[in-house]
N, C-alpha and C positions, 0 to 999 in steps of 0.2 A: 651833801655830796659824800660819796663813799670812796675812800682812798685807803689802800693798804699801806700801813706805815712802813718806812724804810727799816728802822731799828728802834728799839726802846732807847730812851736817854742813857740808861745805865750801860746798855750794850754798846751804844755809840761811844761813850767815854772809854770803854775797854778797847774798842777798835783803835781809837786815836792813840791811847797809851801804848798799845802793842806796836803800832807803826812807828811811834817815836822811839820806843826801845830798840826796834830793829835797826833804825838809822843810827841811833847812838852807838849800838854795838859795832856797826860797820865803821863808824868814824873812829872809835876808840882803838881799833886795830891798826891804825895808820900812824905815821909820824907827823910832826908839825909841818914838814915840808910839803907845800901844796902839790908839787910835782909827783909826790908819792901817794897822795890821797886818791881814793876813787871818786870820780864824778858820780854823784848819787842821783839816779834817775827814778822818778816816781810817775806811774801811769795807772789808769784804771784796770788794765787787762791782766787777768790772772794767767799763769802758765798751766793751763788745764791738761796739757799733754806735751810730750816731746815730739809727737808726730807732726811733720810739716803741714799736713792737711788740716790740722786742728788749731794749734797755737803757733804756727810757723811765722806769723807776722811779728811776734815778739823777737824772734831770732834774726830776722832780716832787718828790723828796725834797729836792733842793737848791733848790727854789722858783724854778727857772728857767722852767719851763712850768706852765701851768694847764689844768685840765679844766673843763668846764661846771659840774660839781657838785663840791663839796668835802664834807668830813666834820668835824663839830665834836668837842669833847672827849669827849662821851658816845657818839660813834659815830653820831649822827644826821646826816642829810643837811643840808648848809648851802650858801649861795651860793658859787659859784666865779666863772667868767667869766659865768655866768648868775645874775642876782640873784633871779629867781623863775621858776616854771614851773607849768603847769597842763595837765590832760588834759581832753579833750572828754567829754561825758556818756557816749558809747559806749566810752570808753577807747582809741580807735583813733588819735587825733591828740593829740600832745603839743607844746606851744609853750614855748620857752625864750627868755626876754627877756635880752639881753646887758647887761653892766654899762656904763653910759654913760661915755664918755671913755676907754675902755680902749685902750692902745697896745701894739703889738709893740715889741720891742727895737730894731728898725730905724727907729722913729719913725712908722711907718704906723698908722693907726687900725685896730682890730679890727672887721672888717665881718662881717655875717651870712654873706655869700658865702664868706668865708675859712673860717669855722667849718664850713660845709656841705662845702667841699672837703676839710677835714681829716677830718671824720667819714666821708665817702664813702671816703676812702683807708683809714681804720681798719676799715671794713666789709670791705674786700677783703684786708686783711693778717691774720695770726694775731692773735687777741685776743678780747675778750669780745663785741664787737658782732656777730660772725658768729653768735652764739647767740641774738641778739635778733630777733624777727620784724619787722624793719624793711623796709617796702616802698619808701619814698622819703624823702629828706631835701631840704628846700628852704628858701630864704630868703623871708621874707614881712614886708615893712615893718619891717626891722631886727631881726626875730626869727628864730629857727631852729625849723623845724617838722619833726617826724618823724611819718610816717604808718606805722601798723602793720597787719599782716594779722590780728592777733588781740590782745585785751587782754593787756598784759604789765606788771604792777605794778612789777617791779624796774627798769624802764628808767632812771629817774634815778640809781639806784645804779650801773648799768653805766657811766654817763657820768662817774663819779668814778674809773674805772680808768685807770691811767697810759697804757694803749695808746690812749686816746681824747684825749690831750693835744692842744692846739691850737697848731700851728706857723704862722708867717707864710708867705704865698706865696713870699717870697724864700728860704725854707729849702730849697726843692726845686730839683733840677737838671731839665733838660729831659726826662730819662728817668723822672722821678718819684721818684728816689732822694733821700734827705735829704743835703744838702751842708753844712748849717749848722744849729745849734739856735737858732732865733730864736723865743722864746716871748714871754709877756706877764707873767711873774712878777716877784717882788720883786728878783731878781738876774738879770743878763745875763751871758752867756758872754764872756770876754775871750780865753781860750785853751783849746784842748783838745789834749792829747797822749794820744790813745787808745793802749792801753786803760787807762792808769794815772792820768793827771793831768787836772785841770780847774781853771781859774781863773775866778772871777766877780767882779763888782762890783755894788754897789747900783744899781738902775734908778730913776732920778729920775722917770720917767713912770708908775710903778706906781700904780694906783688901787684896789688890792684891800685896803688896810688902812693902818695908821699907817706912817710912814717908818721903815724898819729902822735900828737903832742901829749895827749892824755894817756897815762900808763895803765890805769885801772878804772873800771866802771862797774857800779852796782845797779841793780834794778829791783824795785819794790813795787808790787801790785797793791794799790789802795783803791778800793771801789767807791768809798764815800768822798763826794766832792768837797765837803767842809774840812775833811781831814787833809786832803791834798792842799787846800788853800792854807791851812795852818802850817803844814810842813814847808811850804814855799815861803810864807811871810815871816816865819820864825828863823829862816836860814838853815833848817834841818835838812833840806834837799837842794840840789843844785839845778836840776832840770825837772820841772813838773808839768805834765801834759793834761789838757782837758779840764779847764776851770769853769766854774759856774759863772755865767756872765754877770750875775748880780754882784759879784765881787770884783769885777774888772776895775772899778774906780778906786777901790781900796788898794788893789795891787799896783795900780799906776803910780800912786803916791808913796808906796813903800820903798824906802831907800835900799832895802836888802835885795830887791829883785828888779828885773826888767820884764815887762809884759810884752808878749808877742801875740798878735792876732793876724789871721789870714783867711780870706774867703777861699774855700777849696771846693773841688767838684764832688761834693757830698750833699745829699738831699735828705731832709727829715720828712717822712711820709707815713700815712696809715696803710698798713698792709690789710687787705680785705679778703675774707673768705667768701668769694663770690658764689660758692656752692651752698652757703648758708641760706635757709629759706627767707630770712629777713633781708638779705643783701644780694640776692641773685640777679636783680634787674638793675640796669644801668641808671634808670630814673631815680631809684633810691640812693645809689652811690652819688649821683649828681646832687641830689637834695642834701645829703650829708656835707658835701663839699661846699655848697652854697651857704651852709650854716657857719662856716669857719671864718672868724675875723683874723685873717693872717697878719695884717698890718698891726693890729692891736697886740697880738701875741709876740710878733717880732720886736715891737717897740718895748713892751713891758718885760719880756724875758731875755731876749738877746740884746736889747738896747741898740738895735739896728733895724729901722723900718724897712730898709732895702732888702733885708733877708726874707721878706714875705714872698713866698713862692707863687708865681703866676703860672708856672708849668713845672714839669718834673725836672728838667735839666736847667741848671743855673747859668747865668751869663758867663761864668768862668769857663764853661764848656761851649766856647764860641761856635764850634762846628755843629753842635747839637741843639743849642738854644735857638728857638724859632721866634724872631721878634714880632712877626705879624700873626702869631697864633692867638686866638681869642683868649684873654687871660682868665685864670681862675679868680673869682671875686666872692664877696659876701653879699647875699641877698636873701634874708630870712623869708620874705614874702614869697619869692619864687621857689624857695626851698620847700615851703609848705605846699605850694601848688603842685610841684613835681611829686612830692610824697603822696598827695591826694590822688594824683593820676595813677600812681602805682598801687592804689588800693588801701592806703593807710588812712584811718579815720580817727579824728581827735575826740577824746572823751570829754566829760564835763571838767576834768582837771587839766585839759590841754594835752594830755599824754596820748600817744598814738597806739593804735592796735590794728591788726589785719586778720580777718578770719577768726576773731576772738582771741588772738594771741598778742600780747603787748610787745611793742618795739623795745625790747630790752636785750642789750648785748654787752659783752665784756671786752675791754681793751687791755691788752697786756703790754707792759713796757718794763724798763729796767733803769737803775740809777747810776750805772757806770758812766753814762753821759748825763750829768746832773740836771740839764735843762729838760730832759724828757719827761720826768714825772710832773714838772711844773706845767709843761705844755699839755700833758694829758689831763690835768685838773682843769685847765682853761677849756679844753675841748668838751669835757664833761658838762661844764656849765653852758656852753654854747649849744651843744646838742639838746640839752634839756629845754632850751628856749623854743625849739621847734617840735618838742614832744617826744624826744628819744631819751630813754632811760639808759645811760651809759655808766657801767661800773668800771672802775680802774683797778687793775691788779699790777703792783710793782714787784717784780721778782728778779730772776736772773736772765741775762740775755739768751741763755740756752733754752729758756722756756718757749721762745718764739719758734725756732726750727723744730723743737719737740712737738709743739702744738700743730705745726704744719704737717709733720709726719703722721701723727695719730688722728688728725682731723678735728681736734678739739678747739683749735684756735678760731676765734670769731673776728677780732680786730687786733692789730698790734701797731704800736708806735715805735719807729726805729729810725736810725740814720744810716743811709746807704752810700758807700764810697764808690764812685764810678771811675776811679783812677787806679784801683788796685791792679786791674789790667789796664795798661796805658791806653788801649783802644777800648772804649766803652762797649763795643760789640761783645767782648768777653763777658762782662757783667750781665748784659741783656740776654745773652744765651743762657746764662745760669738762672735768671729771674723769670724769663717769659717764654720758655720753651713749652712744648705741649703739656708737660706735667707741672708747669710752674716752677717755683724754687723756694727754698727755705726762707729767703729774705725778699722774695718777689711775689709774683702772682700765686693765687690759691683758688682752685676751682674755676679757672678762667684761662682761655687761650684764644688766639686770633690768628687765622691763616694769613691775613693781610700783614700783621706785624711780623710773623715768621718769614714771609716772603721778603719783606724789607730787610730783615736781619740777614737772611741768606744772601741777598744781593750785596749787602755791605761786606760780607765775608769774602766775596770774590773780587778779583782785581777789576777795577772799573774806573772810568774817568771821573774827575772831581765833580763835574756838573751832575752826573747821574747819582753819585754818592750823596750829594747834597739833597737831591730829590728823595732818595730812600730814607735819609735821616729825618727829613721833614715828614715823610709818611709815617714813620715810627712814632714821632712825637705827637702827630695828629690822632693816631689810633689810641694812644695812651690817654690823651686829653679827653677824648670822647667817651671812652669806656670806663676809665678810672678803676682799673684793677688794683691800683695803689692810688691813694689820694694825697697829693703833695701838700705840705703845710709850710715848711720853711726851707731856705737854703742855709747850709751849715757854715759856721764861723769857727775855724780851728784856733786853739789857744794854747799857750804855754808860758811859763815863767822861767827865767834863768837867773842864777845867782850873779851878783856883781863881781864875784870872783872869777867868772868866766867871760871870755870874749869869743868872737867868731861863731856865735850861736844864731841859727836861723831855722825857720820852719820849712819842711818839705811840702810843697803844695800837693804832691801826690801821696803824702803820708806813708811813704815806703821806708824812710830812714830817719833816725834821730840825728844824723850827721855828726856823730860823735868824733869821727876821725878828723873833722875840720875844727873842732873846738880847741881852745887853749886856755890855760890859766892866765888870768890878768896879772900883770906885774905892777 
């Protein structure tokens, strides 16, 4: 098996040492009083940019910035910077009323014109608003008004996405780039050392909820899963997100921490370049799918057999999960038959070729989610059983969209969150439009799927929406522009020094304003 190593042992030790030193330096700057200490948050995600369209999820999860619309515990839309909103009878004009008294972290009042400027910028940058039929955004008597070219029911859900977060006018340089993160959330930035560190303090002017009990919070990006496990188990960090499931049992019995796990609307799948000569026909993609032992991978790596994906959308997405859809399964015999029907011929060594070219492809993945390289290694072995030579390349998560854009990507293993826009239509529009998407389809499109998504974007009755959701799931299951493998299990550990810690099933917030020091 060919697997690109994560890091050399020596470099790995240096990464761990650097992370420990960073947390130690943060801790040493505080007093012995817990109420004055920063809660130390560790997560895999680097602060690659101050721009909301790129690393904005760090700032919304840390409750530094706000969006017009938020999401409650049940996944329903809730007030954010907007306390209420309504659509005109023709569904073409939406009005969002701002929370009275809201302040940016620089002390200036949040004005409707500031929100308009932020949304106009979001429309021009990569993000969800480019997929919404917005004709114009304007301020009107203290409210924000969006005019649409056609009815678009998911609009409020789009305005909960991190790329639509509202920054103060002072956050921008003269050229329009972001020079500082000045939001209106519960915490304000005191220091950023990109791409690793972020320090915040409680914002006294926040009007979005009760005063947070935690005064200061630090953030440290640590990509290696074993380093995050060490920081959690040693008590060097208070909140650590995204653990390697192989360590769950050790973390459960560790007296320093409490382990939190939660099934979330996120799927692990193989992104396929359907324009690649070896992958262009659906029979080949179905053959690859039939080679995957999902239950075995889920049991061995996630320690949860129920995480084996029988379709793209997990049961936690009740409206989208189709119970009677013929499930994805493992059947190597049928896999070989399908590949043979697609023109693949096995050689004396059992490896496949077509038109004199071997079935050899590369799968890209990344280690920020520690289970992905392990899953990739399992796929490598299972594909070899049916004659496919799969190379695995473990790099950065940015390698996947880069490979999509330059056409070099063949296969990629990733985890896709369908709740970053509370209505999954937002993510589907990004992933399965005519040009595909960085994290979705590549070299594949479907008029039937597009029609279903367009219908779901319009105001419709629940029965017809259910039919359209079923149609979308059926097309994706038949064509497999992405090949589902597992349903994701979100995980985090919290220090016993903290209470009122919980996981957000939508993965939009770390809920820092709810946490308290244990007494």
